[in-house]
PyMOL Python script that loads the backbone (N, CA, C, O; Angstrom):
from pymol import cmd

cmd.read_pdbstr("""\
ATOM      1  N   MET A   1    -109.381 -51.187 -82.229  1.00  0.00           N
ATOM      2  CA  MET A   1    -108.759 -51.587 -83.497  1.00  0.00           C
ATOM      3  C   MET A   1    -108.506 -52.942 -83.741  1.00  0.00           C
ATOM      4  O   MET A   1    -107.514 -53.497 -83.268  1.00  0.00           O
ATOM      5  N   ASP A   2    -109.542 -53.667 -84.626  1.00  0.00           N
ATOM      6  CA  ASP A   2    -109.385 -55.373 -84.613  1.00  0.00           C
ATOM      7  C   ASP A   2    -108.059 -55.799 -84.962  1.00  0.00           C
ATOM      8  O   ASP A   2    -107.848 -55.590 -86.157  1.00  0.00           O
ATOM      9  N   TYR A   3    -107.053 -56.338 -84.340  1.00  0.00           N
ATOM     10  CA  TYR A   3    -106.173 -56.895 -84.579  1.00  0.00           C
ATOM     11  C   TYR A   3    -106.132 -57.787 -85.818  1.00  0.00           C
ATOM     12  O   TYR A   3    -105.402 -57.630 -86.796  1.00  0.00           O
ATOM     13  N   LYS A   4    -107.105 -58.826 -85.601  1.00  0.00           N
ATOM     14  CA  LYS A   4    -107.034 -59.862 -86.969  1.00  0.00           C
ATOM     15  C   LYS A   4    -107.008 -59.155 -88.312  1.00  0.00           C
ATOM     16  O   LYS A   4    -106.373 -59.565 -89.284  1.00  0.00           O
ATOM     17  N   LYS A   5    -107.901 -57.842 -88.278  1.00  0.00           N
ATOM     18  CA  LYS A   5    -107.684 -57.515 -89.632  1.00  0.00           C
ATOM     19  C   LYS A   5    -106.276 -56.755 -89.874  1.00  0.00           C
ATOM     20  O   LYS A   5    -105.647 -56.944 -90.916  1.00  0.00           O
ATOM     21  N   PHE A   6    -105.784 -55.831 -88.794  1.00  0.00           N
ATOM     22  CA  PHE A   6    -104.420 -55.746 -88.693  1.00  0.00           C
ATOM     23  C   PHE A   6    -103.335 -56.751 -89.527  1.00  0.00           C
ATOM     24  O   PHE A   6    -102.675 -56.485 -90.532  1.00  0.00           O
ATOM     25  N   LEU A   7    -103.395 -57.953 -88.768  1.00  0.00           N
ATOM     26  CA  LEU A   7    -102.624 -58.794 -89.070  1.00  0.00           C
ATOM     27  C   LEU A   7    -102.694 -59.361 -90.655  1.00  0.00           C
ATOM     28  O   LEU A   7    -101.741 -59.482 -91.424  1.00  0.00           O
ATOM     29  N   ILE A   8    -103.942 -59.635 -90.882  1.00  0.00           N
ATOM     30  CA  ILE A   8    -104.465 -60.212 -92.360  1.00  0.00           C
ATOM     31  C   ILE A   8    -103.746 -58.930 -93.161  1.00  0.00           C
ATOM     32  O   ILE A   8    -102.933 -59.298 -94.008  1.00  0.00           O
ATOM     33  N   LYS A   9    -103.939 -57.310 -93.011  1.00  0.00           N
ATOM     34  CA  LYS A   9    -103.437 -56.475 -93.979  1.00  0.00           C
ATOM     35  C   LYS A   9    -101.804 -56.583 -93.647  1.00  0.00           C
ATOM     36  O   LYS A   9    -101.169 -56.159 -94.613  1.00  0.00           O
ATOM     37  N   LEU A  10    -101.207 -56.892 -92.891  1.00  0.00           N
ATOM     38  CA  LEU A  10     -99.627 -57.376 -92.719  1.00  0.00           C
ATOM     39  C   LEU A  10     -99.440 -58.447 -93.499  1.00  0.00           C
ATOM     40  O   LEU A  10     -98.605 -58.440 -94.403  1.00  0.00           O
ATOM     41  N   GLN A  11     -99.993 -59.197 -93.301  1.00  0.00           N
ATOM     42  CA  GLN A  11     -99.892 -60.750 -94.269  1.00  0.00           C
ATOM     43  C   GLN A  11     -99.884 -60.436 -95.846  1.00  0.00           C
ATOM     44  O   GLN A  11     -99.176 -61.067 -96.632  1.00  0.00           O
ATOM     45  N   ASN A  12    -100.698 -59.451 -96.202  1.00  0.00           N
ATOM     46  CA  ASN A  12    -100.970 -59.264 -97.466  1.00  0.00           C
ATOM     47  C   ASN A  12     -99.831 -58.002 -98.313  1.00  0.00           C
ATOM     48  O   ASN A  12     -99.718 -57.610 -99.474  1.00  0.00           O
ATOM     49  N   LEU A  13     -99.357 -57.783 -97.417  1.00  0.00           N
ATOM     50  CA  LEU A  13     -98.401 -56.533 -97.672  1.00  0.00           C
ATOM     51  C   LEU A  13     -97.272 -57.382 -98.749  1.00  0.00           C
ATOM     52  O   LEU A  13     -97.248 -58.612 -98.771  1.00  0.00           O
ATOM     53  N   PRO A  14     -96.530 -56.691 -99.459  1.00  0.00           N
ATOM     54  CA  PRO A  14     -95.317 -57.039-100.384  1.00  0.00           C
ATOM     55  C   PRO A  14     -94.085 -57.438 -99.409  1.00  0.00           C
ATOM     56  O   PRO A  14     -93.863 -56.832 -98.361  1.00  0.00           O
ATOM     57  N   ASP A  15     -93.520 -58.231 -99.749  1.00  0.00           N
ATOM     58  CA  ASP A  15     -91.956 -58.910 -99.140  1.00  0.00           C
ATOM     59  C   ASP A  15     -91.288 -57.462 -98.531  1.00  0.00           C
ATOM     60  O   ASP A  15     -91.114 -57.123 -97.361  1.00  0.00           O
ATOM     61  N   ASN A  16     -90.977 -56.730 -99.838  1.00  0.00           N
ATOM     62  CA  ASN A  16     -90.351 -55.657 -99.401  1.00  0.00           C
ATOM     63  C   ASN A  16     -90.713 -54.616 -98.211  1.00  0.00           C
ATOM     64  O   ASN A  16     -89.827 -54.124 -97.513  1.00  0.00           O
ATOM     65  N   LYS A  17     -92.108 -54.319 -98.037  1.00  0.00           N
ATOM     66  CA  LYS A  17     -92.769 -53.694 -97.085  1.00  0.00           C
ATOM     67  C   LYS A  17     -92.579 -54.180 -95.788  1.00  0.00           C
ATOM     68  O   LYS A  17     -92.316 -53.528 -94.777  1.00  0.00           O
ATOM     69  N   LYS A  18     -92.786 -55.776 -95.948  1.00  0.00           N
ATOM     70  CA  LYS A  18     -92.786 -56.635 -94.874  1.00  0.00           C
ATOM     71  C   LYS A  18     -91.366 -56.344 -93.997  1.00  0.00           C
ATOM     72  O   LYS A  18     -91.358 -56.066 -92.798  1.00  0.00           O
ATOM     73  N   LYS A  19     -90.459 -56.438 -94.648  1.00  0.00           N
ATOM     74  CA  LYS A  19     -88.992 -56.384 -94.290  1.00  0.00           C
ATOM     75  C   LYS A  19     -88.699 -54.775 -94.041  1.00  0.00           C
ATOM     76  O   LYS A  19     -87.899 -54.554 -93.131  1.00  0.00           O
ATOM     77  N   ILE A  20     -89.169 -53.772 -94.638  1.00  0.00           N
ATOM     78  CA  ILE A  20     -88.984 -52.442 -93.832  1.00  0.00           C
ATOM     79  C   ILE A  20     -89.661 -52.155 -92.655  1.00  0.00           C
ATOM     80  O   ILE A  20     -89.304 -51.397 -91.754  1.00  0.00           O
ATOM     81  N   ILE A  21     -90.720 -52.861 -92.742  1.00  0.00           N
ATOM     82  CA  ILE A  21     -91.568 -52.720 -91.083  1.00  0.00           C
ATOM     83  C   ILE A  21     -91.154 -53.641 -90.028  1.00  0.00           C
ATOM     84  O   ILE A  21     -91.257 -53.385 -88.828  1.00  0.00           O
ATOM     85  N   LEU A  22     -90.560 -55.004 -90.645  1.00  0.00           N
ATOM     86  CA  LEU A  22     -89.716 -55.531 -89.165  1.00  0.00           C
ATOM     87  C   LEU A  22     -88.639 -54.720 -88.925  1.00  0.00           C
ATOM     88  O   LEU A  22     -88.626 -54.255 -87.786  1.00  0.00           O
ATOM     89  N   TRP A  23     -87.560 -54.343 -89.773  1.00  0.00           N
ATOM     90  CA  TRP A  23     -86.460 -53.854 -89.583  1.00  0.00           C
ATOM     91  C   TRP A  23     -86.818 -52.396 -88.641  1.00  0.00           C
ATOM     92  O   TRP A  23     -86.110 -52.132 -87.669  1.00  0.00           O
ATOM     93  N   ALA A  24     -87.935 -51.532 -89.021  1.00  0.00           N
ATOM     94  CA  ALA A  24     -88.216 -50.356 -88.301  1.00  0.00           C
ATOM     95  C   ALA A  24     -88.506 -51.111 -86.636  1.00  0.00           C
ATOM     96  O   ALA A  24     -87.926 -50.782 -85.602  1.00  0.00           O
ATOM     97  N   VAL A  25     -89.396 -52.009 -86.762  1.00  0.00           N
ATOM     98  CA  VAL A  25     -89.513 -52.325 -85.153  1.00  0.00           C
ATOM     99  C   VAL A  25     -88.267 -53.002 -84.618  1.00  0.00           C
ATOM    100  O   VAL A  25     -88.323 -53.033 -83.389  1.00  0.00           O
ATOM    101  N   VAL A  26     -87.364 -53.455 -85.010  1.00  0.00           N
ATOM    102  CA  VAL A  26     -86.082 -53.845 -84.528  1.00  0.00           C
ATOM    103  C   VAL A  26     -85.168 -52.955 -84.122  1.00  0.00           C
ATOM    104  O   VAL A  26     -84.409 -53.065 -83.159  1.00  0.00           O
ATOM    105  N   VAL A  27     -85.281 -51.877 -85.050  1.00  0.00           N
ATOM    106  CA  VAL A  27     -84.581 -50.431 -84.716  1.00  0.00           C
ATOM    107  C   VAL A  27     -85.420 -49.832 -83.291  1.00  0.00           C
ATOM    108  O   VAL A  27     -84.782 -49.635 -82.256  1.00  0.00           O
ATOM    109  N   VAL A  28     -86.499 -49.642 -83.348  1.00  0.00           N
ATOM    110  CA  VAL A  28     -87.123 -49.047 -82.410  1.00  0.00           C
ATOM    111  C   VAL A  28     -86.605 -49.990 -81.132  1.00  0.00           C
ATOM    112  O   VAL A  28     -85.877 -49.387 -80.343  1.00  0.00           O
ATOM    113  N   LEU A  29     -86.838 -51.157 -80.874  1.00  0.00           N
ATOM    114  CA  LEU A  29     -86.700 -51.731 -79.934  1.00  0.00           C
ATOM    115  C   LEU A  29     -85.254 -51.737 -79.345  1.00  0.00           C
ATOM    116  O   LEU A  29     -84.988 -51.738 -78.143  1.00  0.00           O
ATOM    117  N   ALA A  30     -84.322 -51.740 -80.422  1.00  0.00           N
ATOM    118  CA  ALA A  30     -82.895 -51.558 -80.063  1.00  0.00           C
ATOM    119  C   ALA A  30     -82.599 -49.981 -79.307  1.00  0.00           C
ATOM    120  O   ALA A  30     -81.836 -49.789 -78.360  1.00  0.00           O
ATOM    121  N   VAL A  31     -83.402 -48.985 -79.993  1.00  0.00           N
ATOM    122  CA  VAL A  31     -82.985 -47.851 -79.263  1.00  0.00           C
ATOM    123  C   VAL A  31     -83.734 -47.973 -77.597  1.00  0.00           C
ATOM    124  O   VAL A  31     -82.971 -47.894 -76.634  1.00  0.00           O
ATOM    125  N   ILE A  32     -84.720 -48.100 -77.443  1.00  0.00           N
ATOM    126  CA  ILE A  32     -85.689 -48.450 -76.400  1.00  0.00           C
ATOM    127  C   ILE A  32     -84.614 -49.139 -75.449  1.00  0.00           C
ATOM    128  O   ILE A  32     -84.280 -48.641 -74.374  1.00  0.00           O
ATOM    129  N   MET A  33     -84.055 -50.450 -75.997  1.00  0.00           N
ATOM    130  CA  MET A  33     -83.133 -51.333 -74.877  1.00  0.00           C
ATOM    131  C   MET A  33     -81.869 -50.568 -74.699  1.00  0.00           C
ATOM    132  O   MET A  33     -81.215 -50.751 -73.672  1.00  0.00           O
ATOM    133  N   GLY A  34     -81.500 -49.798 -75.528  1.00  0.00           N
ATOM    134  CA  GLY A  34     -80.261 -48.780 -75.581  1.00  0.00           C
ATOM    135  C   GLY A  34     -80.154 -47.818 -74.489  1.00  0.00           C
ATOM    136  O   GLY A  34     -79.241 -47.645 -73.681  1.00  0.00           O
ATOM    137  N   PHE A  35     -81.684 -47.012 -74.685  1.00  0.00           N
ATOM    138  CA  PHE A  35     -81.818 -46.161 -73.706  1.00  0.00           C
ATOM    139  C   PHE A  35     -81.582 -46.662 -72.186  1.00  0.00           C
ATOM    140  O   PHE A  35     -80.716 -46.238 -71.421  1.00  0.00           O
ATOM    141  N   PHE A  36     -82.684 -47.803 -71.882  1.00  0.00           N
ATOM    142  CA  PHE A  36     -82.827 -48.416 -70.411  1.00  0.00           C
ATOM    143  C   PHE A  36     -81.155 -48.843 -70.064  1.00  0.00           C
ATOM    144  O   PHE A  36     -80.667 -48.510 -68.983  1.00  0.00           O
ATOM    145  N   TRP A  37     -80.486 -49.475 -70.915  1.00  0.00           N
ATOM    146  CA  TRP A  37     -79.015 -49.803 -70.385  1.00  0.00           C
ATOM    147  C   TRP A  37     -78.451 -48.628 -70.403  1.00  0.00           C
ATOM    148  O   TRP A  37     -78.090 -48.532 -69.230  1.00  0.00           O
ATOM    149  N   VAL A  38     -78.130 -47.680 -70.917  1.00  0.00           N
ATOM    150  CA  VAL A  38     -77.567 -46.637 -71.009  1.00  0.00           C
ATOM    151  C   VAL A  38     -77.888 -45.954 -69.381  1.00  0.00           C
ATOM    152  O   VAL A  38     -76.959 -45.793 -68.589  1.00  0.00           O
ATOM    153  N   ARG A  39     -79.138 -45.638 -69.081  1.00  0.00           N
ATOM    154  CA  ARG A  39     -79.649 -45.055 -67.882  1.00  0.00           C
ATOM    155  C   ARG A  39     -79.104 -46.299 -66.756  1.00  0.00           C
ATOM    156  O   ARG A  39     -78.414 -45.757 -65.892  1.00  0.00           O
ATOM    157  N   GLY A  40     -79.189 -47.370 -66.595  1.00  0.00           N
ATOM    158  CA  GLY A  40     -79.104 -48.365 -65.698  1.00  0.00           C
ATOM    159  C   GLY A  40     -77.455 -48.345 -65.421  1.00  0.00           C
ATOM    160  O   GLY A  40     -77.086 -48.589 -64.272  1.00  0.00           O
ATOM    161  N   ALA A  41     -76.652 -48.114 -66.248  1.00  0.00           N
ATOM    162  CA  ALA A  41     -75.055 -48.227 -66.465  1.00  0.00           C
ATOM    163  C   ALA A  41     -74.805 -46.791 -65.837  1.00  0.00           C
ATOM    164  O   ALA A  41     -73.907 -46.761 -64.996  1.00  0.00           O
ATOM    165  N   VAL A  42     -75.491 -45.533 -66.124  1.00  0.00           N
ATOM    166  CA  VAL A  42     -74.878 -44.473 -65.369  1.00  0.00           C
ATOM    167  C   VAL A  42     -75.424 -44.128 -63.967  1.00  0.00           C
ATOM    168  O   VAL A  42     -74.914 -43.277 -63.240  1.00  0.00           O
ATOM    169  N   ASN A  43     -77.007 -45.206 -63.511  1.00  0.00           N
ATOM    170  CA  ASN A  43     -76.930 -45.394 -62.187  1.00  0.00           C
ATOM    171  C   ASN A  43     -75.959 -46.163 -61.358  1.00  0.00           C
ATOM    172  O   ASN A  43     -75.570 -45.931 -60.213  1.00  0.00           O
ATOM    173  N   ASN A  44     -75.717 -46.920 -62.001  1.00  0.00           N
ATOM    174  CA  ASN A  44     -74.524 -47.796 -61.250  1.00  0.00           C
ATOM    175  C   ASN A  44     -73.173 -47.001 -61.316  1.00  0.00           C
ATOM    176  O   ASN A  44     -72.283 -47.338 -60.536  1.00  0.00           O
ATOM    177  N   PHE A  45     -72.997 -46.158 -62.031  1.00  0.00           N
ATOM    178  CA  PHE A  45     -71.777 -45.289 -62.131  1.00  0.00           C
ATOM    179  C   PHE A  45     -71.646 -44.343 -61.011  1.00  0.00           C
ATOM    180  O   PHE A  45     -70.584 -44.140 -60.422  1.00  0.00           O
ATOM    181  N   LYS A  46     -72.880 -43.713 -60.713  1.00  0.00           N
ATOM    182  CA  LYS A  46     -73.350 -42.711 -59.530  1.00  0.00           C
ATOM    183  C   LYS A  46     -73.043 -43.557 -58.351  1.00  0.00           C
ATOM    184  O   LYS A  46     -72.286 -43.133 -57.477  1.00  0.00           O
ATOM    185  N   LYS A  47     -73.735 -45.042 -58.260  1.00  0.00           N
ATOM    186  CA  LYS A  47     -73.566 -45.681 -56.964  1.00  0.00           C
ATOM    187  C   LYS A  47     -72.101 -46.086 -56.624  1.00  0.00           C
ATOM    188  O   LYS A  47     -71.739 -46.181 -55.451  1.00  0.00           O
ATOM    189  N   ILE A  48     -71.351 -46.298 -57.564  1.00  0.00           N
ATOM    190  CA  ILE A  48     -69.964 -46.902 -57.486  1.00  0.00           C
ATOM    191  C   ILE A  48     -68.963 -45.732 -56.879  1.00  0.00           C
ATOM    192  O   ILE A  48     -67.952 -45.885 -56.193  1.00  0.00           O
ATOM    193  N   GLY A  49     -69.631 -44.405 -57.401  1.00  0.00           N
ATOM    194  CA  GLY A  49     -68.827 -43.049 -57.040  1.00  0.00           C
ATOM    195  C   GLY A  49     -69.279 -42.797 -55.463  1.00  0.00           C
ATOM    196  O   GLY A  49     -68.499 -42.483 -54.564  1.00  0.00           O
ATOM    197  N   GLU A  50     -70.570 -42.983 -55.338  1.00  0.00           N
ATOM    198  CA  GLU A  50     -70.934 -42.742 -53.934  1.00  0.00           C
ATOM    199  C   GLU A  50     -69.895 -43.559 -53.040  1.00  0.00           C
ATOM    200  O   GLU A  50     -69.039 -42.947 -52.402  1.00  0.00           O
ATOM    201  N   SER A  51     -69.955 -44.512 -53.014  1.00  0.00           N
ATOM    202  CA  SER A  51     -69.424 -45.784 -52.469  1.00  0.00           C
ATOM    203  C   SER A  51     -67.938 -45.741 -52.237  1.00  0.00           C
ATOM    204  O   SER A  51     -67.383 -46.272 -51.275  1.00  0.00           O
ATOM    205  N   ILE A  52     -67.382 -45.116 -53.122  1.00  0.00           N
ATOM    206  CA  ILE A  52     -65.957 -44.667 -53.073  1.00  0.00           C
ATOM    207  C   ILE A  52     -65.713 -43.471 -52.409  1.00  0.00           C
ATOM    208  O   ILE A  52     -64.737 -43.302 -51.678  1.00  0.00           O
ATOM    209  N   GLY A  53     -66.776 -42.427 -52.693  1.00  0.00           N
ATOM    210  CA  GLY A  53     -66.566 -41.491 -51.579  1.00  0.00           C
ATOM    211  C   GLY A  53     -66.544 -41.717 -49.948  1.00  0.00           C
ATOM    212  O   GLY A  53     -65.932 -41.082 -49.089  1.00  0.00           O
ATOM    213  N   GLN A  54     -67.482 -42.916 -49.818  1.00  0.00           N
ATOM    214  CA  GLN A  54     -67.786 -42.841 -48.580  1.00  0.00           C
ATOM    215  C   GLN A  54     -66.555 -43.661 -47.633  1.00  0.00           C
ATOM    216  O   GLN A  54     -66.494 -43.560 -46.407  1.00  0.00           O
ATOM    217  N   ILE A  55     -65.585 -44.497 -48.486  1.00  0.00           N
ATOM    218  CA  ILE A  55     -64.494 -45.383 -47.931  1.00  0.00           C
ATOM    219  C   ILE A  55     -63.838 -44.448 -47.134  1.00  0.00           C
ATOM    220  O   ILE A  55     -63.698 -43.251 -47.387  1.00  0.00           O
ATOM    221  N   GLU A  56     -63.344 -45.213 -45.910  1.00  0.00           N
ATOM    222  CA  GLU A  56     -62.478 -43.756 -45.046  1.00  0.00           C
ATOM    223  C   GLU A  56     -61.293 -45.038 -45.330  1.00  0.00           C
ATOM    224  O   GLU A  56     -61.353 -46.256 -45.163  1.00  0.00           O
ATOM    225  N   LEU A  57     -60.140 -44.061 -45.873  1.00  0.00           N
ATOM    226  CA  LEU A  57     -58.898 -44.846 -45.658  1.00  0.00           C
ATOM    227  C   LEU A  57     -58.197 -44.690 -44.236  1.00  0.00           C
ATOM    228  O   LEU A  57     -58.462 -43.685 -43.577  1.00  0.00           O
ATOM    229  N   PRO A  58     -57.400 -45.550 -43.785  1.00  0.00           N
ATOM    230  CA  PRO A  58     -56.842 -45.839 -42.542  1.00  0.00           C
ATOM    231  C   PRO A  58     -55.777 -44.676 -42.593  1.00  0.00           C
ATOM    232  O   PRO A  58     -55.207 -44.307 -43.619  1.00  0.00           O
ATOM    233  N   GLN A  59     -55.577 -44.101 -41.202  1.00  0.00           N
ATOM    234  CA  GLN A  59     -54.387 -42.928 -41.015  1.00  0.00           C
ATOM    235  C   GLN A  59     -53.312 -43.625 -40.781  1.00  0.00           C
ATOM    236  O   GLN A  59     -53.211 -44.303 -39.758  1.00  0.00           O
ATOM    237  N   ILE A  60     -52.519 -43.565 -41.548  1.00  0.00           N
ATOM    238  CA  ILE A  60     -50.818 -43.968 -41.536  1.00  0.00           C
ATOM    239  C   ILE A  60     -50.074 -43.082 -40.386  1.00  0.00           C
ATOM    240  O   ILE A  60     -50.099 -41.867 -40.577  1.00  0.00           O
ATOM    241  N   GLU A  61     -49.557 -43.452 -39.467  1.00  0.00           N
ATOM    242  CA  GLU A  61     -48.841 -42.627 -38.804  1.00  0.00           C
ATOM    243  C   GLU A  61     -47.251 -42.667 -39.317  1.00  0.00           C
ATOM    244  O   GLU A  61     -46.509 -43.623 -39.089  1.00  0.00           O
ATOM    245  N   MET A  62     -46.972 -41.822 -39.833  1.00  0.00           N
ATOM    246  CA  MET A  62     -45.548 -41.799 -40.385  1.00  0.00           C
ATOM    247  C   MET A  62     -44.450 -41.163 -39.055  1.00  0.00           C
ATOM    248  O   MET A  62     -44.606 -40.077 -38.497  1.00  0.00           O
ATOM    249  N   PRO A  63     -43.595 -41.938 -38.827  1.00  0.00           N
ATOM    250  CA  PRO A  63     -42.444 -41.587 -37.662  1.00  0.00           C
ATOM    251  C   PRO A  63     -41.834 -40.106 -38.061  1.00  0.00           C
ATOM    252  O   PRO A  63     -41.655 -39.604 -39.170  1.00  0.00           O
ATOM    253  N   ALA A  64     -41.604 -39.645 -36.852  1.00  0.00           N
ATOM    254  CA  ALA A  64     -41.018 -38.267 -37.155  1.00  0.00           C
ATOM    255  C   ALA A  64     -39.644 -38.131 -37.434  1.00  0.00           C
ATOM    256  O   ALA A  64     -38.848 -38.304 -36.510  1.00  0.00           O
ATOM    257  N   THR A  65     -39.167 -37.799 -38.766  1.00  0.00           N
ATOM    258  CA  THR A  65     -37.627 -38.009 -39.255  1.00  0.00           C
ATOM    259  C   THR A  65     -36.908 -36.870 -38.860  1.00  0.00           C
ATOM    260  O   THR A  65     -37.366 -35.840 -39.354  1.00  0.00           O
ATOM    261  N   GLU A  66     -35.944 -36.717 -38.140  1.00  0.00           N
ATOM    262  CA  GLU A  66     -34.908 -35.590 -38.301  1.00  0.00           C
ATOM    263  C   GLU A  66     -34.524 -35.622 -39.318  1.00  0.00           C
ATOM    264  O   GLU A  66     -34.426 -36.615 -40.038  1.00  0.00           O
ATOM    265  N   ILE A  67     -34.092 -33.969 -39.675  1.00  0.00           N
ATOM    266  CA  ILE A  67     -33.550 -33.791 -40.799  1.00  0.00           C
ATOM    267  C   ILE A  67     -31.849 -33.957 -40.390  1.00  0.00           C
ATOM    268  O   ILE A  67     -31.268 -33.571 -39.376  1.00  0.00           O
ATOM    269  N   LEU A  68     -31.290 -34.717 -41.646  1.00  0.00           N
ATOM    270  CA  LEU A  68     -29.977 -34.947 -41.246  1.00  0.00           C
ATOM    271  C   LEU A  68     -29.131 -33.708 -41.661  1.00  0.00           C
ATOM    272  O   LEU A  68     -29.202 -33.265 -42.808  1.00  0.00           O
ATOM    273  N   GLN A  69     -28.313 -33.146 -40.694  1.00  0.00           N
ATOM    274  CA  GLN A  69     -27.524 -32.280 -40.788  1.00  0.00           C
ATOM    275  C   GLN A  69     -26.281 -32.419 -41.424  1.00  0.00           C
ATOM    276  O   GLN A  69     -25.675 -33.257 -40.755  1.00  0.00           O
ATOM    277  N   THR A  70     -25.660 -32.093 -42.245  1.00  0.00           N
ATOM    278  CA  THR A  70     -24.435 -32.383 -42.697  1.00  0.00           C
ATOM    279  C   THR A  70     -23.158 -31.406 -42.008  1.00  0.00           C
ATOM    280  O   THR A  70     -23.124 -30.217 -42.327  1.00  0.00           O
ATOM    281  N   THR A  71     -22.322 -31.854 -41.241  1.00  0.00           N
ATOM    282  CA  THR A  71     -21.468 -31.071 -40.570  1.00  0.00           C
ATOM    283  C   THR A  71     -19.901 -31.127 -40.855  1.00  0.00           C
ATOM    284  O   THR A  71     -19.305 -32.096 -40.383  1.00  0.00           O
ATOM    285  N   THR A  72     -19.299 -30.349 -41.455  1.00  0.00           N
ATOM    286  CA  THR A  72     -17.859 -30.565 -41.895  1.00  0.00           C
ATOM    287  C   THR A  72     -17.067 -31.148 -40.636  1.00  0.00           C
ATOM    288  O   THR A  72     -17.328 -30.887 -39.462  1.00  0.00           O
ATOM    289  N   PRO A  73     -16.185 -31.877 -41.038  1.00  0.00           N
ATOM    290  CA  PRO A  73     -15.244 -32.265 -39.747  1.00  0.00           C
ATOM    291  C   PRO A  73     -14.489 -31.033 -39.201  1.00  0.00           C
ATOM    292  O   PRO A  73     -14.242 -30.063 -39.918  1.00  0.00           O
ATOM    293  N   SER A  74     -14.171 -31.104 -38.036  1.00  0.00           N
ATOM    294  CA  SER A  74     -13.370 -30.174 -37.590  1.00  0.00           C
ATOM    295  C   SER A  74     -11.917 -30.735 -37.490  1.00  0.00           C
ATOM    296  O   SER A  74     -11.659 -31.902 -37.193  1.00  0.00           O
ATOM    297  N   ASN A  75     -11.118 -29.892 -37.736  1.00  0.00           N
ATOM    298  CA  ASN A  75      -9.625 -29.857 -38.403  1.00  0.00           C
ATOM    299  C   ASN A  75      -8.954 -29.789 -36.906  1.00  0.00           C
ATOM    300  O   ASN A  75      -7.850 -29.248 -36.852  1.00  0.00           O
ATOM    301  N   GLU A  76      -9.550 -30.316 -35.626  1.00  0.00           N
ATOM    302  CA  GLU A  76      -8.796 -29.979 -34.518  1.00  0.00           C
ATOM    303  C   GLU A  76      -7.828 -30.966 -34.412  1.00  0.00           C
ATOM    304  O   GLU A  76      -6.815 -30.626 -33.801  1.00  0.00           O
ATOM    305  N   ASN A  77      -7.884 -32.546 -35.014  1.00  0.00           N
ATOM    306  CA  ASN A  77      -7.263 -33.300 -34.898  1.00  0.00           C
ATOM    307  C   ASN A  77      -6.127 -33.202 -35.939  1.00  0.00           C
ATOM    308  O   ASN A  77      -4.965 -33.443 -35.612  1.00  0.00           O
ATOM    309  N   ALA A  78      -6.456 -32.858 -37.151  1.00  0.00           N
ATOM    310  CA  ALA A  78      -5.716 -32.407 -38.184  1.00  0.00           C
ATOM    311  C   ALA A  78      -4.241 -31.398 -37.964  1.00  0.00           C
ATOM    312  O   ALA A  78      -3.134 -31.677 -38.424  1.00  0.00           O
ATOM    313  N   ILE A  79      -4.607 -30.119 -37.099  1.00  0.00           N
ATOM    314  CA  ILE A  79      -3.455 -29.374 -36.876  1.00  0.00           C
ATOM    315  C   ILE A  79      -2.392 -30.083 -35.956  1.00  0.00           C
ATOM    316  O   ILE A  79      -1.197 -29.855 -36.147  1.00  0.00           O
ATOM    317  N   LYS A  80      -2.851 -31.033 -34.851  1.00  0.00           N
ATOM    318  CA  LYS A  80      -2.054 -31.571 -33.834  1.00  0.00           C
ATOM    319  C   LYS A  80      -0.992 -32.527 -34.358  1.00  0.00           C
ATOM    320  O   LYS A  80      -0.216 -33.077 -33.576  1.00  0.00           O
TER     321      LYS A  80
END
""", "prot")
cmd.dss("prot")
cmd.show_as("cartoon", "prot")
cmd.util.cbc("prot")
cmd.orient("prot")
């Protein structure tokens, strides 16, 4: 197709049709750019998820704690 004829045809269109064509082109480009942006964001989130899964947290050794047993005081001294 001869681009010069196409451009001349576009230039001869009324202003309303030029605006419609312009906005249609803008919308199509926005949809395409949005698609690639979302696709890139999803890939980045997957990579972050994989990185988080590979993190090894240090093992913290907890000291062994004895369970405190409550004993009732003996009444040996109280009887004497």
